[in-house]
N, C-alpha and C positions, 0 to 999 in steps of 0.2 A: 461416363464411367472412369474410375481411377485406373492408372497404369498399375496393374496388380503386381508387376515384377519389381517396380521401383517407384512407389507412390511418394510424392514430395509434399510436405506440409510447411507452410510459412506461418510462424507464430509472430504476431505483431505485438510487441511489448514483453519485456523481461521482468515483469512483476512476479510475485509468488504464484499467481494463478496460472499464467502462461508457462512458467518454468515447471510447475507441478504437472501440467499436461505433457510437457516434453519428457519428464521423468516417467510418467505412466506409459509412454509410448516407446521407452528405450529398448524393449525386447521385441518390438513389432517390426514389420517390414517398412514402416514409414521412415523416410529420410527427413529429419526435422531441422529446420533453420529458424532461429529466433532473432528478431530484429529489434534492437533497443536504441532509442534516440539519445539516451544519456551515456555517461562514462562507465556505468556499472549496473549490475542487476539488482533486483529486490524491490523496485518500485517504492511505495510509501512505507514499506518496512525498511526505513532509511536510517543510516548512521553517518555522521561525518566527524572529522577530527577538528576540534577547536581548542587552541592553546594546548595542544598535545593531550587533550582529553577526548575520548570517544563518547559521543552524545547521540542518543536516539531522538530525532526531531520529528518523527512521524508516529508510527505505531510504537507503543511502549513495551509491549510484551506479547507473547502468544500463548495459547492454551493447547494442550494435547488431550482433547476430550472425545476422540473417536478412534476406532480401531485403525482406520486408514491413516490418520495422523500419527498414531503410535508406530505403525509400520514404517512410514516414511522418515519421521524425525528421530525416533529412538533406535531403529534397527538399520535403516538404509543409509542414513547420513552419518558422517563422522560425528561423534558426540563429545570429543574433547572440548573443554571450555564451555560446555553447555551448563548454564547456571539457573538456579531457582532464585527468584526475587523474594526475600522474606518480608513478612509484615502484611498489613491490611491496607485496602483502599478505603480511606475515610471519606465521609460525605460532607458537603457544605451547601448552604442555601444562599439566597440573595441577600440575607441579613448577615452573612459571614459567620453563621452559627455552624460549628464543626461538630460532627458526631461520628461514632464508629459505624462502619458499614455492616451489612447483614453478613454474619460469619458463614452462613450456609451458602449464600451466593458467592462469597469471596473464598470459598474453600478450595477451588481448583488451583493447582500450582500455576504460578506465573513464570513462564520460561523466557530466557534470553541467552545471549552468548556474551562471554567476557569482552569480546572485541566489538560487540554491538549487534543489534537485531538484523542488520543487513547481511550478517554471516549466513542467515537462513537461506536467502536467495542465492548467495554465492555457492553454498554447499549443494543446494538442489541443482543449480546449473552444472556444477562439476560432475554430479552423479547421473545427470540425464544423458550424457553422451551426445547431446545436441550441439550443433554449430551455433555459437552465440556471436552475433555481429553487433558490437557496441558502437555508439555514436553513429548510428545509421537510421536516419529518419525516413520512414515510408510516406511518400506524398501522393502516389498514384497507383491505381489498380486498373488494369485493362483486361477486358474479357478477350481471350484468345480463341476459345471455343466454349461450348456449353458446359464444359467441365474442366477448364484450365484457365489460369489467371497469371498475368505478368505483373509483377510489382516493381516499382522504380523508386529511387531515392531522391532526396532534395536536389541533387546535382543532375537529375535527369538520367542517371545511370540505371540500367536494368539490373535488378537483383535476382532475376531468374523467373522461370515459369513453374507454377505449382498446381497440383491437383486439388489442394484444399488450403483454406486460410482460416486460422483461429485468431479472432479479434479479442484482445484483452484490455485495451485502454478504457477509460471512462466513456460511457455511451456518447456524450456530446463530442468527444474527440473522434470517435468512430464515425459519427454522423458527418462531421466536417471532412474526414478523409474520403468517405465514399461519395459525398456530394461534389468533391473536387476531382473525382476520378473519371476515367473514360468508360463509363458504364451506362447503357441505355436507361434513362430515368424511369421509363415505364415498367422495367423489371424490378425496381427497388422502391417504388413509390410508397407501398405499404410499410416496408422496412424503415424508411426514413421517417414516416409518421410515428412509428412506435419508438424509435430511438429519440425522436424529438420530445417525447414525453418525460425523458429523464432529466432531473435537475440535481446538481451537486452543491453542497455547502462549500463556501470558501473559508479558509482558516489560517490564521497566523500562528506559528509556533515561535515563541519568544524565549531565547535561551539566556540565562544569567549565571555568571560564575562569581563566586565569593571566596575570599581568602580566609574564611572561618566557617565552621559548621553551623548551619541554620537550625535553630531550635524547633522541634516539632515532637509529637507523641512518639515514643521510642519504637512502637510497632507500626508506624505509618510509613508506607513506601510511596504513597501518592494520595491525591485528593480529587474527588469527582463532584461536580456540581449536580445536585440531585434534582432541583426544580427547573433547571435550564433558564434561569433568570439572572444569572451572574455574568459579569464580563469575561470571566474565566470558565472554561468548560472542564479543564483538567490541569492539575498541578502535579508534575512528576519530579521526583528527587533522584537524580542519577547516582548520588552517593549510596543509595539503597542497593545498587547493583555491584556485586563483588568485583573488585579489581579495577573499577572505573576512576574513582576520585580519591585523592589523598585524605587521610583521616582528619586533617585540619582544614579541609575545603568543602564547599558545597556547589553543586550545579543544579539549577532548577530549570525545568522546561514548562512554561506556561502556554497551554494551548487555548487560545482565546476563543470566545464564542463566535459563531457565524455573524451575529448582529454586530458585535464589537468590531470584528474583522472588516465588515463592509463599511463601517463608519470611518475606519482609519486606513482603508486599503491603499489609498493614493497619498497618504500623509508622508511627510518627511520622516526620516529614520529617527531623529532625535525625539520627535513627538510620540512616535510609536513606542519607543523604549520608555520614555517618561511615564506615559499613561499606563502601560502594561505593568511597570514596577509599582505604580500607585495602586493598581487593582490587586496585585499580589500582596502588597503590604497590608491590605485590609484583612487578609487571611492569616498571614504569618508575620512575625516580627522580623524585620530586616535590619542588618547592620546600618548604623547611621551614615557610614561612609559610602553606602550603596554598592552596587556590583563592581567587581574588578574589571569585568568585561561583559559584553553583550553581543548577541547575534540573533538572526531571525531566519525563518523559512516561510515563504508565502505559498500556501497550498491553494491553487485555483480549484482543484477537484479533490477536496479533502475526503468527503464521504457522501454517498447518495442520500437524497431525501426519501426516496421510495425504491423498491426493488422492481426491476423489469422481469417479465416472464420469459425465460430463455427458450422454452418450447415455442411460444408464440413468435418470438423474434426469428428463430431458425426456420419456422414453418413458412415464413414469407420471404426468406432469403434465397439467393441463387444457390444452386447445387454446389456443395463443397465449402460453404461458409458456416463457421461455428463461432460460438461466443462464450466467454467466461469472465469472471472478475467481480469486483465490488458492485458493479451495476446490477448484478443479479442476486446480491445478498441484501442490499438495502441499507447497509451500514458498513463501517470499516472494521472488519474482523479478520485478522490474518489467517486463522485456521479455516474459517468459512470460505475465504477466497481460494485457499489451497484446494478445498474440496470441490469448488466449481471447476477448477482446472482438471482434476482427476475425472470428474463427471464428463467434461467435454472430451477428454481422451477416449472414454468409453463410447461416446456417441460417434466419434471418428472411426473407432474400431467396429462399430455396429453392435456393441455389447449393450444389452438391455439391463 
């Protein structure tokens, strides 16, 4: 049983799902600590500064298409510099034929922030009231009793004893963590089997900056590969986002297909950039001088191939273990990941 006077929850991972769970628990009796291995929150809703330009190199935007998302993003979070991305997502196929997308499917507003999509995670973290411990890698979980768990960092330092744990990383990473932890294997053998069924696509994001505006249809903010047979899965134009790029510049983010990524995963940087530029040049006309600068992000766990059943996972887990995140969505969608976090918070609270 939990310590009803002061129950403590450890959330492993500060992506948007874990942070949303923390936000949903902010008015409860739970004392929430969030442990994040990187320097900042927001997970794959990621932004970084390259040549003084803010670039989204993971998720490109988010949609607000449920009452819970409206409550959180439009009413709970500060909304200054919240922007709509104008234009449509065009489609292309393996033959590089470009066409307009379905206007009905593309009708939902595409949201972002002037300073980048990572603002979403930062704002949820700030509004959650939870303790956020950055650059803290959890490497061990030890059972203290049937309902309490001690977690430790990579330096072997204890991070505290908790009544419950919410796991948010991709399922393969969760499996690795619990397999390396001090937990009787007999108690989690079924759980390990289920987590082992999860597979994730790997994906390169190749970022290219140009000193002139790249020509494209005037109402096109991005392009999506429709038949999944092209080397590029997604081509995003950062200059479509208000306040990001100067009027005489362009920044393109090419999210390469999983197959292409695996072919070049261990290639040298020059080859990766050359081949990615070649593939992008098949879709849009590039300046003969080429990019002014290039950068890349290697996503080992970009998005899951299939969705796991969270009820099935938690049913065979030790008492006090909960799960949320992309692994239970089956694809990379920011809004849906947020909702898995809110659902997890309700399960922690015992709310049906």
